[in-house]
N, C-alpha and C positions, 0 to 999 in steps of 0.2 A: 350448678346454680350458685351464683355469687350472692351471698347473704350476709347481712350485718344484723347483730342483735342490739336492741335498745331496752333499757330497764327503767321501769317507773314504779312509784309506790303502790302497795296493795290498795285495791279499791278505787284506783284512778278511773274516772269516767272519760271515755275516748270516743271520738267520732272517726269514721273511716278516713284514711289518709292515702293519697296516691302512692302506689309502689310499696305499700306496707300492709302487713296483716298483724292485728293485735290478737294475742292468744292468752287465755287464762286471766285476762284483765280487760277492763273497758266497760263493764256493767251493761253490755248489750250483746245480742246475738243477731247479726245481720252481715251482709257481705262486707268483709274487711275487718270486722270485730267479732271474735268468737269467745264469749265468756259465759260461764254458767253460775256466777255468784249472784245474779239478780233474780227477783221474785218471778219474773215471767219465763225464766229459762226452763228447759226440759231437764229431767233427772239424768243428765249426762255430764261427763267431765269435758274439758276442752279437747282432749285428744279424741274421745269418742264422737264428739260433735264434728270434728274435721272429717272423720271417716263417714259419719252418717249423712252429713250435708256438704259434700265436696264443692258444691256450687258456691258456698259462702267464701271459698278461697278463689275458685276458678273464675267466677263472675267479676271478682274485684281485681285479680291479677291476670292480665291478658296473656295470650300465648307467646307474645314477642318479648316478654319481660326478661332482661338479662341480669337484673339485680333486684333483690327484694329486701325490705327491712322487716325483721320479726320484732315486734314490740311485746314484751311480757313483763311480769312483775319482778321486782328486786329479789335477789336470792332465789332464782328459779328452781322449782322442784320437779318431780318426775312428770307431772302432768304438763307443766309449762314446756319442758324440754322435749317430751315425746310429741306433744302437739306441734312444736316447732319443726321437729324432724318430719312429721307426717305432712305438714303443710308444704315444706320444701320438696318432699318426694312427690307430692301431688302436683305441684307446679311443674316439676321436671317431666313427669310421665303422663299428666293429664287424666289419670284414672286412679281409682282405688283398687288395690289387689288384695288377695287373701292374707298376705303377710302384713300389710298395713292394718288390716282388720284385727289380726292377732295382737298387734302392739296396742291398738286403740282399746280393745277389750281388756287387756291386762292393765293398762293405765287406769281404766275405770275402776277395776277392782282395787288397785293400789290407792288411788286418790280418795276413794270412799272408805278406806280402812276395812275392806271386806276380803282381804286375802284369807284363805282358809286357816283355821287355828292350827291344823296339823302340818302346815307347809314348813319345809326346812328354810328358815329365815336366811341362812347363810348361802342358800343356793338360788335365791330369787332376785331378779334385777333391781327391784325397789330397794332392798337392803344393801345390795352391792353399791348402788349409786349413793345412798346415804353414807356408807362407809367411805367412799371416795371423797365426799364433801366434808366429812367430820374433821374437826381440828384445824381447819384452814386459818392461818394467821397472816392475813393480808388486808389491805384496805378493801372496803366493800366493793368498790368499782372493779378491782382486780378479781375479787372472788366471783362476781357476776360473770365476768368474761371467762374465767377458768371453768365455772360450772357449765356454761353454755358449750364450751369446747368438749369437756369431758362427757356431758350428756349426749351430745350429738354423736360422739365416738361410740358410746355404748349402744345408742339406738341403731346406728349403722351395723354394728356387730350383731345385734339381735335380729335385725332384718335379714342379714346375710345367712344367719344360722336357721332362721325360719324358712328361708328359701331352700335350704339344704335338707329340710325335713325334720329338724330337731325341735324338741319341746323347749319352749323358752320360759314358761311360767316357773318351773322348778327343775333345775338341771345342773347339779354340781359339776358334772363332767364337762359341761360346755366351756368352763373357764380354765380347765386344766392346761398348764403350760404357759399361761399368760400371767406374767409376774404381777402386774398391778391388780388384776382381778383376784389372783390367789391371795395377795396381801389383804385385799378388801374382805375376802371371805374369812380370813383369820381375825380381822378386826371385828367383824360381826360376831364371831364366836366369843371373842374376849369381851364384847360389849355386854354380854349376859352378866358378867361379874360386876360391871358398873351398875347394872340394873339392881342387883342385890344390894349394893351400897346405897343407891337411891332409896330403895325400899326401906332400909334400916333408918333412914332420915325422914321418912314420909309420915304424914298424918293420915290415918285410915278413917274412912267415912262409911257409914251405913245409911243409905238414903232410900226414900220412896219417890221414884220419879214417875211422871205421867206417861202412860202408854201412848204410843204414837197414834193409835186409832181412836184415842179419846175415851176409852171404856173404863178407865180406872188408873191404878198405879201399880208399880212393881218394885219390890225391894232389891237393891243392887249394892255391891261393894264398890267403893271408890278410893282413890288415893289423891292426896294433895302433896305436891313435891316442890320444894324450893330449889332452884338452880340445879336441875338434873344434869348428871354427867353422861348418862346413857343416851345415845342418839336414837336408839330403838326402844325407848322406855315404854311407849304406848303398846308396841307389839309384844314385848315381854310381859307387861302387866296383864294384858288381855288373855295371854296363854297360861298364866300362873294359876294352877288348880290346887296348890298347896297352901298358900298364904291367905287368900280371901276367906272370910268367915262363912260365906255361902258356898264356897267350893267351885265357883264357876268363872273364875277370872275377875280381875278388877274392871268393871264395866264403865266406870267413869274415871277420867284422869284430869286433874287440874294441875297445870304446871305454872310456876311463877319464876320468871326470868329477871332476877335482880330488882324485884319490886317495880319493874317498868312495864312488863308485858305479862298478861295472864292469858292462857289458853285453856278452855274447858271443852271436853269432848266425850261423847258416849259411844259405846260399841253399837254399830248399826244392827248387829245380830240380836240384840236384846229387846228390840221393839219399844224402846223408850226414847224420850227426847227431853230437851230443856226449854221448851216453848214457854215464854213468859219471863224466864230468868234474865235474859238479855235486857228486856225492858226495865226490869227492876234495877239492874246494875246501871243502866243509863240514867235512871232517876236519881240514884245515889251519887253518881258521878256529877250530874248537873248541879245538885244541891251543894256538893263539896266545892266544886269549881266556883260557884257563885259566892260561897263564903270566903274563898280565897281571891276573888277578883280575877279569875282566869277564864278566858273564853272556852267554849266547848264546840269547836267546829267539826270534830270527827268523833263519831259515836262508837260504842261497843258494837261489833258485828254479831248478829244474832243467829246466823245460819239460815236466814229466811229465803231459801231457794229450794227448789224441788230436789236437787241432788243431796243436800245436807239435811233438809227437813228439820231444822232447829236442833241438830245434834252437835253443833259446834258454836262456841262463843269465843270471840277474840277481843282483847282490849283495844282502845283507840290507838291509831298509828302514832299519835303524838304522846303516847304514854297515858298513865292513869294516876289520879290522886288517891285512889282507894288502896288501903293496906291489905296485906295478906289475910289478916284476921277478919277484916270487913267483908272480903269476898267469900271466905269460908263460912262466916256467920250467915250471910245472905243465902249461900248455897244450902246450908243446913235448914234454914227457914223454908226455902223453896221445896226441899226434899223431906219435910216432916209430915 
Protein backbone atom coordinates (compact mmCIF):
# COMPACT_ATOMS: atom_id res chain seq x y z
CA UNK A 1 0.00 0.00 0.00
CA UNK A 2 1.37 3.38 -1.07
CA UNK A 3 0.76 5.72 1.87
CA UNK A 4 1.62 9.31 2.75
CA UNK A 5 1.39 10.83 6.22
CA UNK A 6 0.13 14.35 6.93
CA UNK A 7 0.37 16.05 10.30
CA UNK A 8 -1.99 18.62 11.82
CA UNK A 9 -2.20 20.37 15.22
CA UNK A 10 -3.72 18.56 18.19
CA UNK A 11 -7.46 19.05 18.46
CA UNK A 12 -7.96 19.91 14.79
CA UNK A 13 -11.56 19.34 13.69
CA UNK A 14 -11.69 17.39 10.42
CA UNK A 15 -14.31 16.16 8.00
CA UNK A 16 -13.86 13.01 5.90
CA UNK A 17 -11.64 13.54 2.86
CA UNK A 18 -11.49 11.35 -0.26
CA UNK A 19 -8.55 8.98 -0.24
CA UNK A 20 -7.59 9.83 3.35
CA UNK A 21 -8.16 8.49 6.84
CA UNK A 22 -7.77 10.81 9.85
CA UNK A 23 -6.57 8.96 12.95
CA UNK A 24 -6.23 10.12 16.57
CA UNK A 25 -7.31 13.57 15.46
CA UNK A 26 -10.42 15.12 13.93
CA UNK A 27 -12.81 15.25 16.93
CA UNK A 28 -15.25 12.82 15.27
CA UNK A 29 -15.76 9.08 14.92
CA UNK A 30 -17.26 8.23 11.55
CA UNK A 31 -16.09 6.72 8.26
CA UNK A 32 -12.84 8.45 7.33
CA UNK A 33 -12.26 10.14 10.72
CA UNK A 34 -11.41 8.02 13.78
CA UNK A 35 -10.74 10.03 16.91
CA UNK A 36 -11.47 9.35 20.59
CA UNK A 37 -10.90 12.80 22.11
CA UNK A 38 -14.47 14.08 21.79
CA UNK A 39 -17.28 13.67 24.35
CA UNK A 40 -19.34 11.30 22.19
CA UNK A 41 -16.50 8.82 21.65
CA UNK A 42 -16.39 5.36 23.18
CA UNK A 43 -13.74 4.51 25.81
CA UNK A 44 -11.30 3.33 23.15
CA UNK A 45 -8.10 4.69 21.64
CA UNK A 46 -7.74 5.30 17.91
CA UNK A 47 -5.98 1.96 17.34
CA UNK A 48 -8.58 -0.07 19.20
CA UNK A 49 -11.35 1.78 17.33
CA UNK A 50 -9.81 0.74 13.99
CA UNK A 51 -9.87 -2.88 15.14
CA UNK A 52 -13.35 -2.66 16.67
CA UNK A 53 -14.93 -0.81 13.74
CA UNK A 54 -13.02 -1.70 10.57
CA UNK A 55 -15.95 -0.40 8.52
CA UNK A 56 -14.92 3.14 9.48
CA UNK A 57 -11.88 2.59 7.27
CA UNK A 58 -13.20 0.13 4.69
CA UNK A 59 -16.41 2.03 3.90
CA UNK A 60 -14.40 5.16 3.26
CA UNK A 61 -11.45 3.69 1.38
CA UNK A 62 -12.62 1.45 -1.42
CA UNK A 63 -10.95 -1.81 -2.43
CA UNK A 64 -9.42 -0.26 -5.55
CA UNK A 65 -7.41 2.35 -3.64
CA UNK A 66 -3.77 2.33 -4.70
CA UNK A 67 -2.71 5.22 -2.48
CA UNK A 68 -4.04 6.54 0.80
CA UNK A 69 -3.24 9.52 2.99
CA UNK A 70 -3.01 9.05 6.75
CA UNK A 71 -3.77 12.29 8.61
CA UNK A 72 -2.74 12.41 12.25
CA UNK A 73 -1.54 14.90 14.83
CA UNK A 74 1.89 16.50 14.97
CA UNK A 75 4.56 14.60 16.90
CA UNK A 76 2.65 11.32 16.46
CA UNK A 77 2.68 8.97 19.46
CA UNK A 78 2.12 5.24 19.90
CA UNK A 79 -1.63 5.42 19.34
CA UNK A 80 -1.35 7.58 16.24
CA UNK A 81 1.29 5.33 14.70
CA UNK A 82 -0.25 2.00 15.65
CA UNK A 83 -3.65 3.13 14.33
CA UNK A 84 -1.94 4.22 11.10
CA UNK A 85 -0.33 0.82 10.71
CA UNK A 86 -3.58 -0.99 11.49
CA UNK A 87 -5.57 1.12 9.03
CA UNK A 88 -3.05 0.44 6.26
CA UNK A 89 -3.00 -3.27 7.08
CA UNK A 90 -6.78 -3.30 7.03
CA UNK A 91 -6.93 -1.60 3.63
CA UNK A 92 -4.42 -4.13 2.32
CA UNK A 93 -6.06 -7.29 3.67
CA UNK A 94 -9.71 -6.11 4.04
CA UNK A 95 -10.04 -7.89 7.38
CA UNK A 96 -9.00 -7.75 11.03
CA UNK A 97 -6.90 -10.68 12.22
CA UNK A 98 -5.81 -11.82 15.68
CA UNK A 99 -2.42 -10.12 15.42
CA UNK A 100 -3.97 -6.76 14.58
CA UNK A 101 -6.22 -7.25 17.61
CA UNK A 102 -3.14 -7.79 19.79
CA UNK A 103 -1.59 -4.52 18.62
CA UNK A 104 -4.87 -2.64 19.10
CA UNK A 105 -5.32 -4.02 22.62
CA UNK A 106 -1.75 -3.11 23.55
CA UNK A 107 -2.13 0.40 22.15
CA UNK A 108 -5.22 0.86 24.32
CA UNK A 109 -3.24 -0.12 27.41
CA UNK A 110 -0.36 2.19 26.51
CA UNK A 111 -2.45 5.19 25.49
CA UNK A 112 -4.54 5.04 28.66
CA UNK A 113 -1.38 4.80 30.81
CA UNK A 114 -2.63 1.43 32.05
CA UNK A 115 0.44 -0.75 31.48
CA UNK A 116 0.85 -2.94 34.59
CA UNK A 117 3.09 -1.45 37.27
CA UNK A 118 5.22 -4.59 37.38
CA UNK A 119 5.98 -4.64 33.67
CA UNK A 120 9.62 -4.38 32.56
CA UNK A 121 9.56 -0.92 31.00
CA UNK A 122 12.69 -1.61 28.97
CA UNK A 123 11.06 -4.62 27.32
CA UNK A 124 7.74 -3.13 26.21
CA UNK A 125 7.09 -1.52 22.78
CA UNK A 126 5.72 1.77 24.15
CA UNK A 127 8.93 2.55 26.03
CA UNK A 128 11.14 1.41 23.18
CA UNK A 129 9.34 3.72 20.76
CA UNK A 130 9.60 6.60 23.23
CA UNK A 131 13.33 5.95 23.49
CA UNK A 132 13.70 5.94 19.71
CA UNK A 133 12.02 9.36 19.61
CA UNK A 134 13.81 10.92 22.59
CA UNK A 135 16.40 13.61 21.97
CA UNK A 136 15.64 14.26 18.31
CA UNK A 137 17.20 17.53 17.19
CA UNK A 138 15.59 18.36 13.87
CA UNK A 139 12.90 20.74 12.64
CA UNK A 140 9.46 19.50 13.65
CA UNK A 141 8.47 18.67 10.08
CA UNK A 142 11.42 16.28 9.85
CA UNK A 143 10.69 14.81 13.29
CA UNK A 144 7.12 14.05 12.22
CA UNK A 145 8.28 12.17 9.13
CA UNK A 146 10.98 10.31 11.06
CA UNK A 147 8.51 9.28 13.77
CA UNK A 148 6.07 7.94 11.19
CA UNK A 149 8.78 5.87 9.51
CA UNK A 150 10.19 4.52 12.79
CA UNK A 151 6.73 3.83 14.17
CA UNK A 152 5.58 1.88 11.14
CA UNK A 153 8.83 -0.11 11.19
CA UNK A 154 8.23 -1.11 14.81
CA UNK A 155 4.57 -1.98 14.16
CA UNK A 156 5.51 -4.20 11.22
CA UNK A 157 8.08 -5.88 13.46
CA UNK A 158 5.55 -6.45 16.23
CA UNK A 159 2.97 -7.79 13.79
CA UNK A 160 5.47 -10.26 12.30
CA UNK A 161 6.56 -11.45 15.76
CA UNK A 162 2.94 -11.85 16.86
CA UNK A 163 2.33 -13.95 13.74
CA UNK A 164 5.24 -16.16 14.78
CA UNK A 165 3.63 -16.70 18.16
CA UNK A 166 5.76 -14.41 20.32
CA UNK A 167 4.46 -12.36 23.24
CA UNK A 168 4.72 -8.67 22.31
CA UNK A 169 3.53 -6.88 25.47
CA UNK A 170 6.73 -7.56 27.44
CA UNK A 171 9.53 -9.53 25.82
CA UNK A 172 13.14 -8.41 26.13
CA UNK A 173 14.40 -11.31 24.03
CA UNK A 174 12.28 -10.15 21.09
CA UNK A 175 14.75 -7.34 20.39
CA UNK A 176 17.99 -9.26 20.92
CA UNK A 177 20.49 -8.75 18.12
CA UNK A 178 18.69 -5.74 16.65
CA UNK A 179 21.06 -2.87 17.32
CA UNK A 180 18.65 0.07 17.27
CA UNK A 181 16.23 -1.72 19.61
CA UNK A 182 19.01 -2.83 21.95
CA UNK A 183 20.20 0.80 22.10
CA UNK A 184 16.64 1.88 22.87
CA UNK A 185 16.42 -0.64 25.72
CA UNK A 186 19.64 0.72 27.24
CA UNK A 187 18.26 4.24 26.84
CA UNK A 188 15.13 3.27 28.78
CA UNK A 189 17.25 1.78 31.56
CA UNK A 190 19.38 4.93 31.77
CA UNK A 191 16.26 7.08 31.79
CA UNK A 192 15.54 5.94 35.33
CA UNK A 193 18.46 8.04 36.54
CA UNK A 194 17.03 11.03 34.70
CA UNK A 195 13.83 10.42 36.63
CA UNK A 196 15.75 10.53 39.89
CA UNK A 197 17.24 13.86 38.85
CA UNK A 198 13.79 15.20 37.96
CA UNK A 199 12.48 13.93 41.29
CA UNK A 200 15.15 15.89 43.12
CA UNK A 201 14.00 19.09 41.39
CA UNK A 202 10.29 18.46 41.77
CA UNK A 203 7.64 19.86 44.08
CA UNK A 204 5.76 17.18 45.97
CA UNK A 205 2.03 17.52 46.44
CA UNK A 206 -0.44 15.81 48.75
CA UNK A 207 -3.91 16.18 47.30
CA UNK A 208 -7.47 15.02 47.90
CA UNK A 209 -8.92 14.33 44.47
CA UNK A 210 -12.53 13.47 43.60
CA UNK A 211 -13.34 9.82 43.10
CA UNK A 212 -14.40 9.00 39.56
CA UNK A 213 -17.66 7.48 40.76
CA UNK A 214 -18.54 10.73 42.55
CA UNK A 215 -18.73 9.18 46.02
CA UNK A 216 -16.09 11.31 47.73
CA UNK A 217 -12.36 12.03 47.60
CA UNK A 218 -9.12 10.10 47.96
CA UNK A 219 -5.74 11.35 49.14
CA UNK A 220 -2.93 10.82 46.65
CA UNK A 221 0.71 11.80 46.15
CA UNK A 222 1.61 14.08 43.26
CA UNK A 223 4.62 15.70 41.63
CA UNK A 224 5.03 19.03 39.86
CA UNK A 225 8.10 19.03 37.60
CA UNK A 226 9.58 21.83 35.53
CA UNK A 227 11.28 20.89 32.26
CA UNK A 228 11.65 17.15 32.91
CA UNK A 229 14.59 15.35 31.32
CA UNK A 230 13.13 11.85 31.71
CA UNK A 231 11.01 10.78 28.74
CA UNK A 232 9.35 8.10 30.89
CA UNK A 233 8.83 10.36 33.91
CA UNK A 234 5.16 9.41 34.28
CA UNK A 235 5.90 5.68 34.20
CA UNK A 236 8.76 5.83 36.72
CA UNK A 237 6.79 8.13 39.05
CA UNK A 238 3.77 5.83 39.16
CA UNK A 239 5.99 2.84 39.93
CA UNK A 240 7.92 4.62 42.70
CA UNK A 241 6.97 3.01 46.01
CA UNK A 242 9.83 4.49 48.07
CA UNK A 243 9.53 8.25 47.71
CA UNK A 244 5.77 9.02 47.88
CA UNK A 245 4.55 9.71 51.42
CA UNK A 246 1.63 7.30 51.00
CA UNK A 247 3.83 4.58 49.52
CA UNK A 248 1.73 3.86 46.46
CA UNK A 249 3.46 5.76 43.68
CA UNK A 250 2.95 9.35 42.55
CA UNK A 251 -0.61 9.24 41.27
CA UNK A 252 -0.67 12.76 39.82
CA UNK A 253 1.97 14.30 37.61
CA UNK A 254 2.09 17.94 36.55
CA UNK A 255 4.76 18.74 33.98
CA UNK A 256 5.71 22.26 32.92
CA UNK A 257 7.58 22.61 29.64
CA UNK A 258 9.39 25.96 29.54
CA UNK A 259 6.37 27.76 31.04
CA UNK A 260 4.59 27.29 27.69
CA UNK A 261 2.83 23.96 28.08
CA UNK A 262 1.41 22.26 31.15
CA UNK A 263 0.16 18.67 31.24
CA UNK A 264 -1.61 17.23 34.29
CA UNK A 265 -2.59 13.60 34.52
CA UNK A 266 -3.68 11.06 37.13
CA UNK A 267 -3.13 7.33 37.30
CA UNK A 268 -6.27 5.59 35.98
CA UNK A 269 -5.77 2.81 38.52
CA UNK A 270 -6.40 5.15 41.46
CA UNK A 271 -10.06 5.79 40.65
CA UNK A 272 -9.75 9.59 40.83
CA UNK A 273 -9.96 12.35 38.26
CA UNK A 274 -9.60 16.11 37.77
CA UNK A 275 -13.14 16.92 36.72
CA UNK A 276 -13.77 20.63 37.19
CA UNK A 277 -10.13 21.71 37.37
CA UNK A 278 -9.91 22.27 33.61
CA UNK A 279 -12.88 24.63 33.75
CA UNK A 280 -11.24 26.60 36.55
CA UNK A 281 -8.00 26.91 34.60
CA UNK A 282 -9.97 28.10 31.58
CA UNK A 283 -11.58 30.79 33.73
CA UNK A 284 -8.19 31.93 35.02
CA UNK A 285 -6.75 31.90 31.50
CA UNK A 286 -9.66 33.88 30.08
CA UNK A 287 -9.37 36.55 32.79
CA UNK A 288 -5.62 36.91 32.36
CA UNK A 289 -5.85 37.09 28.58
CA UNK A 290 -8.55 39.71 28.81
CA UNK A 291 -6.33 41.76 31.13
CA UNK A 292 -3.49 41.53 28.61
CA UNK A 293 -5.66 42.15 25.57
CA UNK A 294 -5.00 38.72 24.08
CA UNK A 295 -7.64 36.55 22.38
CA UNK A 296 -8.50 33.12 23.75
CA UNK A 297 -9.35 30.96 20.70
CA UNK A 298 -7.99 27.67 22.09
CA UNK A 299 -8.92 26.40 25.55
CA UNK A 300 -7.33 24.09 28.09
CA UNK A 301 -8.21 20.48 27.19
CA UNK A 302 -10.11 18.89 30.09
CA UNK A 303 -9.99 15.22 29.13
CA UNK A 304 -13.74 15.26 28.57
CA UNK A 305 -14.07 12.00 26.67
CA UNK A 306 -14.96 8.50 27.82
CA UNK A 307 -11.42 7.20 27.28
CA UNK A 308 -9.73 9.76 29.56
CA UNK A 309 -12.74 10.58 31.79
CA UNK A 310 -11.23 13.88 33.01
CA UNK A 311 -7.93 12.28 34.01
CA UNK A 312 -5.86 14.53 31.71
CA UNK A 313 -5.56 18.30 31.36
CA UNK A 314 -3.46 20.00 28.68
CA UNK A 315 -2.82 23.70 28.24
CA UNK A 316 -3.95 25.54 25.07
CA UNK A 317 -2.08 24.80 21.86
CA UNK A 318 -1.10 28.46 21.52
CA UNK A 319 0.47 28.44 25.00
CA UNK A 320 -0.74 29.82 28.31
CA UNK A 321 -0.34 33.06 30.25
CA UNK A 322 -0.66 31.24 33.58
CA UNK A 323 2.51 30.80 35.59
CA UNK A 324 3.77 27.64 37.22
CA UNK A 325 2.80 28.90 40.66
CA UNK A 326 -0.67 29.90 39.49
CA UNK A 327 -1.35 26.43 38.12
CA UNK A 328 0.03 24.73 41.24
CA UNK A 329 -1.98 27.02 43.53
CA UNK A 330 -5.19 26.26 41.65
CA UNK A 331 -4.38 22.55 41.79
CA UNK A 332 -3.89 22.80 45.55
CA UNK A 333 -7.22 24.60 45.95
CA UNK A 334 -8.92 21.97 43.83
CA UNK A 335 -7.35 19.16 45.83
CA UNK A 336 -7.92 20.57 49.29
